[in-house]
N, C-alpha and C positions, 0 to 999 in steps of 0.2 A: 502707402497705404493702397491706393489705388491697381499697383500692378499688381500687392501682392492679393486682392481679392478678384484676380483675374485670373490668378494663377490656375496653371496644370496641377490635377491633383494627383498621386498616387495611390494606387491604391492593389494587396494583392487579394487573391481569390481560392479560399478552400475549400479544395472539393472539384474534383477532375469529370466528374458526370454532368450534372445540370448546372453546376459551376461554369463547367466552359461552353453548355449548351446555349445556355442565354447571360448566366454575369459577365464573362468577357466580353461579350459582343456589347452587349447590351451600354457594359462601363465606357467601355470607346466609342458607342454611341456619344453617350451626355458629356465624351470628354477628357474626363481618365484615364492615364497611362497606368496600363496593368502589368506590374512590375514582377510578379510571381506566382504563379501557380501553385501552392501546395495540396499533393495528395500523399492517400497511406502506399498505396503500389506505386518504388518507385520506375517501373517501366512502362508502368500505362501512365502516369504519372509526367514521364518522360515525354512519350509517342504524343497528348494530347497536348501539351506544349506547342510542340513542331508544332499540331495541324492548326492549333489556333496563334500562333505567330505570341506566342510568347515567349523572352529573352530568357525564362528561369524557371528551373521547374525543381520544389525541394519536398522534401518529405517533413519535414519540419516546422512548424508554425513559428517556431523561436529563430529561429534561419530569418522568415523569409520576416520577422518582428522588426530584427535586425539591417534591416536593407535598409541604404539613404531612400529618401526623397517617400516611404511608406505615410502616406497620410490617413489611410482607410483598410477597412479586413472585409470582406463580403464571405459568409457564412454560408453554405450550398454542402451541409452533409449531415448523413442522419440523424432523428432528431436526438440522440442518446449525448451524443458528439456537443451538442450548442451550446451548452454549457461551459465545460472546460475550456472551447477554442472562443466562446467573445468576455469569458469571464478574464483569459489572458491577451485576448485584443486590449479588453478595456486598462487593462493594468499598463501595459505599453502604450499606453497614450494617446489611442488610434480612435475614430471612429467606427461607429458596424453599422453594416445592413445583417440580419440573420434571418435563413430562412423558417418557413411555417412546415409543420408544428412545433411552436417557439419553444419548445420545454415538452418532458415528458411529464410532469404538470403543474397544478397552478404556484407549488411551494416552490419547485427550479423558478420557474415561470418570477416569482418575485425578486427572488436572489439573482436577477440577473436585470431584472429593472432599478434594483436599489445600487447594485455598480456602476449602473451606466451616467444614474444620477448623479454620483457622488464621484465621479470624474467628469461628471459636465460635458461631455463627450455627445455626438447626433446619436445615434439609435432610433434605426428603423427594424422596420419589420415587413418580408420578403413577400406581400400581400399585393403582390404587381397591378393584378385587374382593377382596382381603385381607378387605374387611370386607363383601363379598357376604354373607351368609345362607349361601348354600347350599355354598361354596368354603371359610367359615370353622367352619362346619358337618364339612363332612369333614375341616378339618384339623383341629380337634378328636377325633375321633375318632378320629385316627391317632394323634393326643400318648397319644390316654390308652390305646390299646394296644386297641382295640374287633375290630380282626381278628389280632394276634398281629404274629406278623413281617411289614410288608411286606416282598414280593416282587416283584409284577410290578405295572405301573402304564401305562393306557392311558388316550391325551389326545388325542379327535377331531373335530374340525367344519369338518364344509365347509358355505360358504352358495351364494346365489348372489347377493353383491349386485356382484361385479362380472363376473360375467361373459358381459355384453350386449360387445361392442365399446364400441359406440355411450358406453356410462357414460364418463359425467365422470372425472375425477379430476383433481388438480392438476400441476403437469408435477412439481414435488418429490416426490411418490409416485408416480411410474416413474421414479426415477432411483435408481439404488446409492448413486451417489457423496454423495445427499444422505441418505442415510437411509432412503430411501423403500420402499416393498414389503409382503407379507402379514407376511414371518419380524420384523421390527419392529413392526408395527402390530399381530401378533394374538399372537407368536411368544415376543414380552418379557411379555406380560402369562401365556403358559402357565406359561413358565419360571420366573417369579417362583411365584406356585402352588406349583409341584414344590418350590423350594427351601424354602418357609417350610411346607411341609406336610410333604415329604418330608427331605429335605437336600439337599446340596452337588450335585451334578453333578462326574466324573470323567471320562468321554470320552463322544465323541458321532459316528456314523457317519450322513452329510445327503445329501441331494438339493432341489436345489430350484429345482425345475420352471418352466415356464410354463402354465401349462395354456387360460387364455380366449387368443383370440387378437387381441391387441391390440399395438402396440410399444413398449415399454416394456426397459430393464434390470433392472429389478427385479422382484424373485420375484413370484406373486399364488398361491405353497403352497408347502407344506415338508413334507419325509416323514424325521425323525429316529428313528433310533434311540440309546435313552443306557445309560449304568451311573452310579448313583450310588455315591459314594465307601463308603453303608450297604450295599451291593451290589444293590438295590432295578436291577430293568432295567424296564425302558420305549419305548413307541412314544407321538411327538407327528406326528398327520397333521391335515393343514391344510389350506385355500383355497377362494380368494373367488368364484372361476371356476367352480363346479358348478350343474351349469342346474339342478338335480334342488330337492326339497325340504331344508332343511335335517338334516346328518347329525350329532348331538351325543352321544358318550361320554366322560365325562369317571369313569373306575373304576381300582381301587384291592385288587388279591385280597394273602391276608396266608396268615401258614400255619391260623388258625384262621377265617378269613372272609373276606369281600369289601367294599364299600363303595362308594357312589356317587350321583353328583347324577340327580336326574332330570330330560333335559334341560336351560336356564339357570335354571332355579328354584331353590326352595327348599327344595326337597325331596331328603331326604338318607336311603338305606337302606341296609342290613346285615344282612347272610343268615350265619348260622354253622349252627353242627349242632342249633343249639337253633327256628330258622326264620330269615323273613324279618320287619324291623321295623324300623318309619320313628323317624329322631330325633328327638325330640323338639324345639321352639326357643325357646330360651331369650329373655326381655324384650328381652338386650341386643343382641339378632339378629334382633327380629322383622323378618317381611318388607314390602318395600313397595312398592303395585303402579308400571310404568314409569311418567314421567313426562318423557314426549317435548318441546321446545321445539313452538311452532305449526309445522305444515308450510309456512305458508308463507313464515316465513323461513330455508327451504332453498330451496338454490337449482342443488343440484350431486349426482350419484350418493355424492361421498366424503361430505358432509356429512350426506345421509339415513343413509348409512353409520356414521357416529363419533354421532348422532345421534337415536338409538335409545330413550333414557330408561329405559334397567335402569338405566345407572353411576351414576346422580344421589343412589340413596339410600346406595349404599354408598361415592362420593365424598364427600356430605356430614359421612360416620363419618371416611373419612381428612381435612378440613377441622377437623372437632372434637376428631381426636387434632392438629394441626398445630396449634391455637391452644392446647389445654391442654401442650401443649412449651414454646410459647414461654411463658405466665405461669406455669411451673412449677406444675401441679396433677397430680395421680397420672393416668395412664389409665385409660378408665369400665371398659375390659375386656380380656383376652388377648390382644385381636388385635394384632400391632405393627408399626406403619406402617413401610415399606419407606425406609431411608436410601439418602445418595448411595453409602456401601458397598455398598449391594443391588446398586443401578444399576453399580459396577462389575462384579460379583460374577456381573452378566446378562451386562452385556459383553463378558468373559469365554468367556460361555458363544455367545453370538451368533458371534463372532468365530470359537471353535471351528466352529460349524457351516457356517461361511459359508467357511472352509479348509480341510476335509472335502470339501464338495461341490466343489469346486475339483481336487479329487485323485480323485474320483472317487467317494467315499463313502469312503477311507479312513477307520480311526476316528484319530481325530485328544484328546490329554489336553487335561484344561481349563487355563490357563497360572495 
């Protein structure tokens, strides 16, 4: 029994972009053996498998699921493909990590959660930044009452990644019907961060602007005024189409102080009546330097956008939690990984944001 509890698990990665840049490397860092890479384009999948040292490159998930020693599947493909892939993996009795945005809508997300629960398999969402040093420290400080009762939250990110109209993105990313756009790509991460640190959403008022001059049905920015069930109010604002230098604010103000993350790093600060101090970093959340893949492996503006290397360390921690859940080990830290249930909750918020924007910013309750 002990030997089985410590055995090496085998995984299949579906998706030759972010799947290679982050999933393959994070799974290995967590002790998995990556047994196959699955992609739509055989030539690209072969090249990426060779580059990242994966022994098998396949274009069929069914073929990958039939390989011996496969315990888990991770899905890093366009959002409109998540449901079919996750359902196939669960039907084959595999544990699953699925990227965000979890699905195209709440109804589809609920189908996936029901299937995962019926299969009794471990099901996690790819919101790795719960394990980011800065975000985990901030959530812990809030949970411990460091600022008193949280009342006002500000989450702001402007980056120039896609400001240039010539910056190439996949067709799906520009298409709302396929789950593309900046709200799903970045907004889903911030929504999860807010839910993890501050609690559930109650209502939103939103706009989904097109900032950059490019032909696309999906948005490249969002502005959301939100209210949580706890009474916290706040603002989310972000765009990938800002030509200027990055603009980043992550801050919560409470009845007795404020807490914020310095940029996108691991430095978290608290200010209150006694002054301003930095939150110490415990060993289990020690930061790691960004570890991007080789530059010559990146072939588009979109790949450069998702392959910055900041997420590798937190994604490795997510994969470690995945492994521990599968093997029945206790989780090592107080950071709880997001499950498909969290994916459903986040999709409820995303759908409400889109519904509000379609109604000119009308306040919309979360279903």
